N, CA, C and O atoms as CSV, one atom per row, in Angstrom:
chain,resi,resn,atom,element,x,y,z
A,1,UNK,N,N,20.732,-6.337,19.609
A,1,UNK,CA,C,21.048,-5.182,18.696
A,1,UNK,C,C,22.138,-5.566,17.856
A,1,UNK,O,O,23.155,-6.082,18.319
A,2,UNK,N,N,21.972,-5.340,16.658
A,2,UNK,CA,C,23.044,-5.511,15.490
A,2,UNK,C,C,23.166,-4.103,14.790
A,2,UNK,O,O,22.195,-3.454,14.401
A,3,UNK,N,N,24.346,-3.755,14.690
A,3,UNK,CA,C,24.779,-2.529,14.017
A,3,UNK,C,C,25.584,-2.706,12.749
A,3,UNK,O,O,26.617,-3.372,12.821
A,4,UNK,N,N,25.246,-2.218,11.684
A,4,UNK,CA,C,25.973,-2.302,10.422
A,4,UNK,C,C,25.884,-1.139,9.623
A,4,UNK,O,O,24.803,-0.554,9.571
A,5,UNK,N,N,26.875,-0.710,8.983
A,5,UNK,CA,C,26.894,0.587,8.155
A,5,UNK,C,C,26.499,0.285,6.757
A,5,UNK,O,O,26.317,1.226,5.985
A,6,UNK,N,N,26.347,-0.950,6.357
A,6,UNK,CA,C,26.037,-1.206,4.903
A,6,UNK,C,C,24.766,-1.885,5.009
A,6,UNK,O,O,24.750,-3.014,5.500
A,7,UNK,N,N,23.655,-1.317,4.594
A,7,UNK,CA,C,22.262,-1.807,4.475
A,7,UNK,C,C,22.192,-3.140,3.884
A,7,UNK,O,O,21.565,-4.018,4.478
A,8,UNK,N,N,22.750,-3.370,2.817
A,8,UNK,CA,C,22.493,-4.632,2.146
A,8,UNK,C,C,23.174,-5.858,2.724
A,8,UNK,O,O,22.712,-6.997,2.664
A,9,UNK,N,N,24.511,-5.449,3.385
A,9,UNK,CA,C,25.129,-6.609,4.166
A,9,UNK,C,C,24.441,-6.811,5.452
A,9,UNK,O,O,24.397,-7.956,5.903
A,10,UNK,N,N,23.900,-5.841,6.094
A,10,UNK,CA,C,23.170,-6.035,7.241
A,10,UNK,C,C,21.915,-6.895,7.151
A,10,UNK,O,O,21.619,-7.692,8.042
A,11,UNK,N,N,21.158,-6.707,6.011
A,11,UNK,CA,C,20.087,-7.449,5.653
A,11,UNK,C,C,20.525,-8.968,5.516
A,11,UNK,O,O,19.823,-9.847,6.016
A,12,UNK,N,N,21.520,-9.223,4.934
A,12,UNK,CA,C,22.033,-10.558,4.708
A,12,UNK,C,C,22.450,-11.281,6.010
A,12,UNK,O,O,22.301,-12.497,6.136
A,13,UNK,N,N,22.994,-10.469,7.005
A,13,UNK,CA,C,23.353,-11.021,8.249
A,13,UNK,C,C,22.100,-11.311,9.095
A,13,UNK,O,O,21.919,-12.398,9.643
A,14,UNK,N,N,21.268,-10.299,9.169
A,14,UNK,CA,C,20.053,-10.626,10.039
A,14,UNK,C,C,19.280,-11.841,9.492
A,14,UNK,O,O,18.856,-12.747,10.210
A,15,UNK,N,N,19.129,-11.774,8.102
A,15,UNK,CA,C,18.244,-12.908,7.437
A,15,UNK,C,C,19.007,-14.253,7.821
A,15,UNK,O,O,18.377,-15.235,8.212
A,16,UNK,N,N,20.288,-14.250,7.702
A,16,UNK,CA,C,21.088,-15.467,8.070
A,16,UNK,C,C,20.805,-15.933,9.453
A,16,UNK,O,O,20.409,-17.075,9.687
A,17,UNK,N,N,21.023,-14.994,10.406
A,17,UNK,CA,C,20.845,-15.229,11.795
A,17,UNK,C,C,19.330,-15.770,12.088
A,17,UNK,O,O,19.162,-16.720,12.852
A,18,UNK,N,N,18.370,-15.198,11.520
A,18,UNK,CA,C,17.014,-15.547,11.792
A,18,UNK,C,C,16.801,-16.965,11.095
A,18,UNK,O,O,16.005,-17.737,11.630
A,19,UNK,N,N,17.374,-17.300,10.091
A,19,UNK,CA,C,17.244,-18.681,9.489
A,19,UNK,C,C,17.873,-19.635,10.349
A,19,UNK,O,O,17.335,-20.731,10.505
A,20,UNK,N,N,19.057,-19.326,10.986
A,20,UNK,CA,C,19.804,-20.289,11.701
A,20,UNK,C,C,19.207,-20.583,13.084
A,20,UNK,O,O,19.149,-21.735,13.514
A,21,UNK,N,N,18.735,-19.453,13.816
A,21,UNK,CA,C,18.184,-19.580,15.125
A,21,UNK,C,C,16.682,-19.930,15.148
A,21,UNK,O,O,16.167,-20.507,16.106
A,22,UNK,N,N,16.002,-19.549,14.040
A,22,UNK,CA,C,14.602,-19.593,13.904
A,22,UNK,C,C,13.781,-19.183,15.228
A,22,UNK,O,O,13.167,-20.006,15.907
A,23,UNK,N,N,13.842,-17.928,15.483
A,23,UNK,CA,C,13.210,-17.424,16.744
A,23,UNK,C,C,11.558,-17.529,16.471
A,23,UNK,O,O,11.062,-17.491,15.345
A,24,UNK,N,N,10.887,-17.654,17.581
A,24,UNK,CA,C,9.403,-17.716,17.430
A,24,UNK,C,C,8.897,-16.290,17.038
A,24,UNK,O,O,7.933,-16.139,16.287
A,25,UNK,N,N,9.550,-15.319,17.551
A,25,UNK,CA,C,9.132,-13.947,17.220
A,25,UNK,C,C,10.452,-13.044,17.069
A,25,UNK,O,O,11.386,-13.130,17.866
A,26,UNK,N,N,10.441,-12.253,16.077
A,26,UNK,CA,C,11.525,-11.329,15.856
A,26,UNK,C,C,10.918,-10.074,15.145
A,26,UNK,O,O,9.889,-10.151,14.474
A,27,UNK,N,N,11.618,-8.908,15.333
A,27,UNK,CA,C,11.381,-7.650,14.694
A,27,UNK,C,C,12.675,-7.025,14.326
A,27,UNK,O,O,13.642,-6.980,15.086
A,28,UNK,N,N,12.646,-6.558,13.156
A,28,UNK,CA,C,13.860,-5.915,12.660
A,28,UNK,C,C,13.529,-4.426,12.263
A,28,UNK,O,O,12.476,-4.122,11.703
A,29,UNK,N,N,14.466,-3.568,12.581
A,29,UNK,CA,C,14.279,-2.093,12.124
A,29,UNK,C,C,15.524,-1.538,11.745
A,29,UNK,O,O,16.572,-2.076,12.101
A,30,UNK,N,N,15.506,-0.507,11.052
A,30,UNK,CA,C,16.686,0.100,10.575
A,30,UNK,C,C,16.486,1.660,10.826
A,30,UNK,O,O,15.363,2.149,10.955
A,31,UNK,N,N,17.657,2.400,10.884
A,31,UNK,CA,C,17.585,3.836,10.910
A,31,UNK,C,C,18.600,4.450,10.023
A,31,UNK,O,O,19.708,3.917,9.971
A,32,UNK,N,N,18.364,5.465,9.346
A,32,UNK,CA,C,19.412,6.142,8.522
A,32,UNK,C,C,20.186,7.004,9.296
A,32,UNK,O,O,19.648,7.931,9.900
A,33,UNK,N,N,21.442,6.796,9.350
A,33,UNK,CA,C,22.385,7.699,10.214
A,33,UNK,C,C,22.714,8.908,9.412
A,33,UNK,O,O,22.693,8.893,8.181
A,34,UNK,N,N,23.028,9.997,10.148
A,34,UNK,CA,C,23.542,11.173,9.570
A,34,UNK,C,C,22.430,12.169,8.889
A,34,UNK,O,O,22.719,13.200,8.282
A,35,UNK,N,N,21.191,11.702,9.089
A,35,UNK,CA,C,20.042,12.548,8.700
A,35,UNK,C,C,19.857,13.648,9.708
A,35,UNK,O,O,20.095,13.418,10.894
A,36,UNK,N,N,19.472,14.755,9.333
A,36,UNK,CA,C,19.135,15.910,10.382
A,36,UNK,C,C,17.834,15.853,10.811
A,36,UNK,O,O,17.437,16.709,11.602
A,37,UNK,N,N,17.057,14.928,10.392
A,37,UNK,CA,C,15.547,14.768,10.809
A,37,UNK,C,C,15.459,13.974,12.164
A,37,UNK,O,O,16.488,13.481,12.626
A,38,UNK,N,N,14.309,13.846,12.779
A,38,UNK,CA,C,14.173,13.112,13.985
A,38,UNK,C,C,14.422,11.635,13.694
A,38,UNK,O,O,14.139,11.107,12.618
A,39,UNK,N,N,14.931,11.058,14.654
A,39,UNK,CA,C,15.124,9.550,14.730
A,39,UNK,C,C,13.850,8.801,14.486
A,39,UNK,O,O,12.934,8.932,15.297
A,40,UNK,N,N,13.711,8.025,13.437
A,40,UNK,CA,C,12.621,7.202,13.080
A,40,UNK,C,C,12.990,5.784,12.612
A,40,UNK,O,O,13.482,5.591,11.499
A,41,UNK,N,N,12.761,4.879,13.418
A,41,UNK,CA,C,13.070,3.519,13.011
A,41,UNK,C,C,12.011,2.987,12.000
A,41,UNK,O,O,10.806,3.134,12.201
A,42,UNK,N,N,12.507,2.377,10.932
A,42,UNK,CA,C,11.692,1.947,9.952
A,42,UNK,C,C,11.746,0.314,9.936
A,42,UNK,O,O,12.835,-0.245,10.070
A,43,UNK,N,N,10.594,-0.405,9.776
A,43,UNK,CA,C,10.579,-1.871,9.881
A,43,UNK,C,C,11.169,-2.503,8.700
A,43,UNK,O,O,11.091,-1.958,7.599
A,44,UNK,N,N,11.779,-3.668,8.882
A,44,UNK,CA,C,12.432,-4.405,7.792
A,44,UNK,C,C,11.447,-5.683,7.481
A,44,UNK,O,O,11.156,-6.428,8.417
A,45,UNK,N,N,11.007,-5.900,6.347
A,45,UNK,CA,C,10.198,-6.993,5.993
A,45,UNK,C,C,11.018,-7.994,5.164
A,45,UNK,O,O,11.653,-7.553,4.206
A,46,UNK,N,N,11.055,-9.192,5.428
A,46,UNK,CA,C,11.680,-10.128,4.537
A,46,UNK,C,C,10.746,-10.854,3.577
A,46,UNK,O,O,11.197,-11.674,2.777
């Protein structure tokens, strides 16, 4: 689990970690905090 308040910085970090460790399988999701709607995780595509 990785938590970051800045979406663009978070993307750079998970992309860097993914490139460094080269996992066989990985899935990344994000959620917008502070919204009054139901929690919905959205996939991140590189």
